[in-house]
C-alpha positions in Angstrom: 114.8 145.1 142.2 112.3 142.5 143.2 112.9 139.6 145.7 111.5 136.2 144.8 112.4 132.7 145.9 113.6 129.5 144.3 112.5 126.6 146.5 112.4 128.9 149.5 115.8 130.6 148.9 115.7 134.3 148.2 116.9 135.5 144.8 116.5 138.9 143.1 115.5 140.3 139.7 117.2 143.3 138.0 114.1 145.5 138.4 110.4 145.6 138.6 107.8 144.1 136.3 105.6 146.7 134.6 102.5 147.4 136.8 98.9 147.2 135.9 97.9 150.4 134.0 101.4 151.0 132.6 102.2 151.1 128.9 104.2 148.0 127.9 107.7 148.7 126.6 108.5 147.8 123.0 110.6 144.7 122.6 112.2 142.5 120.0 112.4 138.7 120.5 113.6 135.8 118.4 111.2 133.3 116.8 111.7 129.6 116.4 112.7 130.3 112.7 115.4 132.8 114.0 113.5 135.8 112.8 112.7 138.7 115.0 109.3 140.0 116.2 108.3 143.1 118.1 105.4 143.9 120.5 104.0 146.0 117.6 103.7 142.9 115.4 100.8 141.8 117.7 99.1 145.2 118.1 95.4 145.2 117.9 95.3 141.9 119.8 95.1 141.1 123.5 98.5 139.7 124.4 99.3 137.2 127.2 103.1 137.2 128.0 103.8 133.9 129.7 107.4 134.5 130.8 109.3 131.4 132.1 112.8 130.5 133.0 113.1 127.5 130.7 110.6 125.2 128.9 112.9 122.3 130.0 111.3 122.4 133.5 108.1 120.9 134.6 106.4 124.0 135.9 107.3 126.0 132.8 106.2 123.3 130.5 102.9 123.0 132.4 102.2 126.7 132.1 102.8 126.6 128.3 100.3 123.7 128.1 97.7 125.4 130.2 97.9 128.7 128.3 97.9 126.8 125.0 94.6 125.1 126.0 93.1 128.4 127.1 94.2 130.4 124.1 92.0 128.4 121.7 89.0 129.8 123.6 90.1 133.5 123.7 89.1 135.6 120.7 91.5 138.2 119.4 94.2 137.0 121.8 97.7 135.8 121.3 99.8 133.9 123.9 103.6 134.6 123.8 105.7 132.1 125.8 108.9 133.9 126.4 112.1 132.3 127.8 115.8 132.3 127.4 115.7 128.9 125.7 117.2 128.8 122.3 114.6 128.9 119.5 115.6 125.3 118.4 114.6 124.0 121.9 111.4 126.0 121.9 110.4 124.7 118.5 111.2 121.1 119.5 109.2 121.5 122.7 106.1 122.9 120.9 106.2 120.1 118.3 106.6 117.3 120.8 103.8 118.7 123.0 101.5 119.6 120.0 101.2 123.2 121.1 99.7 125.2 118.3 98.0 128.1 120.2 101.1 129.6 121.8 104.0 131.4 120.1 107.4 130.6 121.7 109.8 133.5 121.7 113.4 133.6 122.9 115.0 136.5 124.6 118.6 135.1 124.1 119.7 138.1 122.1 117.3 140.7 123.5 117.2 143.4 126.2 113.7 142.2 127.1 114.7 140.6 130.5 116.3 143.9 131.6 113.6 146.1 130.1 110.9 144.2 131.9 112.8 143.8 135.2 112.7 140.0 135.2 116.3 139.0 134.7 117.4 137.0 137.7 120.7 138.5 139.0 121.8 136.0 141.6 121.4 132.4 142.6 121.6 129.2 140.5 119.2 130.6 137.8 121.2 133.8 137.4 120.8 135.2 133.9 117.4 133.5 133.2 114.0 135.1 133.5 111.8 135.0 136.5 108.4 133.5 136.1 105.8 136.2 135.3 102.6 136.8 133.4 101.5 140.0 131.8 98.2 140.6 130.0 98.2 143.6 127.6 95.2 145.0 126.0 95.0 145.8 122.3 96.8 149.1 122.8 99.6 147.7 124.9 98.4 148.8 128.3 99.1 146.3 131.1 95.8 144.8 132.4 97.3 142.1 134.6 100.8 141.9 136.1 102.1 138.9 138.1 105.6 138.2 139.2 105.3 134.8 140.7 106.9 135.0 144.1 108.2 131.4 144.1 109.8 130.2 140.8 108.7 126.6 141.5 105.1 127.7 141.7 102.7 128.2 138.8 101.1 131.5 138.0 97.5 132.5 138.8 96.0 131.3 135.5 92.5 132.4 136.5 93.5 136.0 137.1 95.4 136.2 133.8 92.6 134.7 131.8 90.0 136.9 133.4 92.1 139.9 132.4 92.3 138.6 128.8 88.6 138.2 128.4 
């Protein structure tokens, strides 16, 4: 279990985010078309997993925008924006924002939050995902791992993008 904060108030996750050097666990997530994709669907590419509680918040929306902009400059890289939002809301968000370089994926019918140790288990956001960024190499090894200590804070974009280059 990891301790993080929400506006200074301590909350906990269900486990630990995979550490740098670990092999990423397989997962299945829901696309905006209600299909399912797995980690293996993106093998051979560098993968940035931008995990957010909900795209309906300013910090989450901003991280999706920033990674969308950066993704266009990263060869052989895919940015997966993962949240518990329903696929319909993710699709609407990306269309309104004009985000074409990120892939929104929903964990609403997935064990992903538990498998990756980022499901919030108490506090007002209980059941949503914590804010985290993982960068995986082409073989699924974790090159960068960040559990953002304060949910209202943005991730370290520079460190994640450096690991993706």
